[in-house]
SEMARDO-634611 format. One line per 8 residues: number of its first residue (from 0); their letters; for each residue x, y, z of C-alpha. Coordinates in steps of 0.2 Angstrom, whole numbers, plus 5000, padded with zeros to 4 digits. Example, Ala and Ser with C-alpha at 12.3 -4.5 7.8 and 13.67 -1.06 7.14 Angstrom:
BEGIN
0) AS) 5062:4978:5039; 5068:4995:5036
//
This chain:
BEGIN
0) MNALELVR) 5005:4781:4310; 4991:4789:4319; 4982:4806:4315; 4990:4816:4329; 5008:4810:4323; 5003:4816:4305; 4996:4833:4311; 5012:4836:4321
8) ATQAGLPL) 5023:4831:4306; 5013:4843:4294; 5008:4857:4305; 5023:4868:4300; 5020:4863:4281; 5024:4850:4269; 5042:4846:4265; 5048:4857:4251
16) VPEPYEAL) 5054:4842:4240; 5048:4835:4224; 5039:4821:4233; 5033:4828:4250; 5021:4813:4254; 5036:4801:4251; 5046:4811:4263; 5032:4812:4276
24) AGRLGATA) 5030:4793:4274; 5048:4790:4277; 5047:4800:4294; 5031:4791:4299; 5035:4773:4295; 5021:4773:4282; 5019:4773:4263; 5015:4789:4253
32) EEVMQALR) 4998:4781:4249; 4994:4779:4268; 4999:4797:4271; 4988:4803:4257; 4974:4792:4262; 4975:4798:4280; 4975:4816:4275; 4960:4813:4264
40) GMLADGRI) 4951:4805:4278; 4954:4819:4290; 4948:4832:4277; 4932:4821:4274; 4928:4820:4292; 4933:4838:4297; 4948:4835:4308; 4957:4847:4296
48) RRIGVVPN) 4949:4860:4285; 4961:4861:4270; 4978:4858:4263; 4984:4874:4254; 4998:4886:4251; 5000:4901:4263; 5010:4914:4252; 5020:4928:4259
56) HYALGYRA) 5012:4942:4249; 5026:4954:4253; 5039:4943:4247; 5030:4940:4231; 5029:4959:4228; 5011:4962:4234; 5014:4976:4246; 4998:4985:4245
64) NGMSVWDV) 4986:4973:4254; 4969:4980:4260; 4955:4972:4269; 4940:4979:4261; 4924:4980:4272; 4907:4982:4266; 4890:4986:4272; 4879:4974:4262
72) DEARIAEL) 4861:4971:4262; 4857:4956:4273; 4845:4949:4260; 4859:4948:4247; 4875:4944:4256; 4873:4925:4255; 4872:4927:4236; 4885:4941:4233
80) GPRVGALP) 4898:4935:4246; 4904:4920:4236; 4904:4930:4220; 4916:4943:4228; 4927:4929:4235; 4929:4922:4217; 4936:4938:4210; 4954:4938:4205
88) GVSHCYRR) 4965:4946:4218; 4953:4942:4233; 4962:4930:4244; 4948:4927:4257; 4931:4934:4259; 4919:4931:4274; 4904:4937:4282; 4905:4945:4300
96) PRRPGWPY) 4891:4951:4311; 4889:4970:4312; 4895:4978:4329; 4889:4995:4337; 4898:5009:4327; 4904:4996:4314; 4891:4993:4300; 4901:4982:4289
104) NLFAMLHG) 4896:4963:4287; 4907:4958:4272; 4926:4957:4272; 4936:4954:4257; 4955:4954:4257; 4963:4962:4242; 4981:4961:4236; 4990:4972:4224
112) RERAEVEA) 5008:4978:4221; 5002:4996:4223; 4987:5005:4231; 4981:5009:4214; 4979:4991:4209; 4970:4988:4225; 4958:5002:4222; 4954:4995:4205
120) KVAQVAEL) 4950:4979:4213; 4939:4989:4226; 4930:4996:4211; 4927:4979:4204; 4919:4973:4221; 4909:4989:4221; 4902:4986:4204; 4898:4968:4208
128) LGPSARAH) 4889:4972:4224; 4880:4987:4216; 4866:4996:4226; 4867:4981:4239; 4883:4989:4246; 4878:5005:4256; 4896:5009:4262; 4914:5002:4262
136) EVLYSRRI) 4931:5006:4268; 4948:4999:4264; 4960:4995:4279; 4978:4994:4273; 4991:4982:4281; 5005:4991:4289; 5015:4976:4294; 5015:4957:4292
144) LKKTGLRL) 5008:4947:4307; 5014:4930:4310; 5002:4918:4301; 5001:4901:4309; 4987:4890:4315; 4985:4879:4330; 5002:4871:4334; 5001:4854:4344
152) G) 5016:4851:4356
//
């Protein structure tokens, strides 16, 4: 089993069985421990970034999904960004460069069953950021875009 074979075997997701590494090992002619060790090695050296769940928020009932965008003081963004990302209901949070006509540099995706739930989470973010946030907006999703990473042939 080489790394490329393992990536190809897992790029669409782990098998949805009680012992996914055993199932992969059977397909790749390896042991489950060899599969797990290879994945650990690829995580450690950066060939893969993470192994995680990609939920379908809509199927789980979270239909009010909003990307909150914030104009945060540059002197505080490195400190405050990770704190925003750790809040419940924030699936991802990242810093982006400002653009002409777009003053926002901190983005945090918020999920809720209804917009009122998302707005309550926006209030939590605003409270955490305090006066370091000069302005914000919430951009609500209108449809699901296909979420996939790189696919190797």
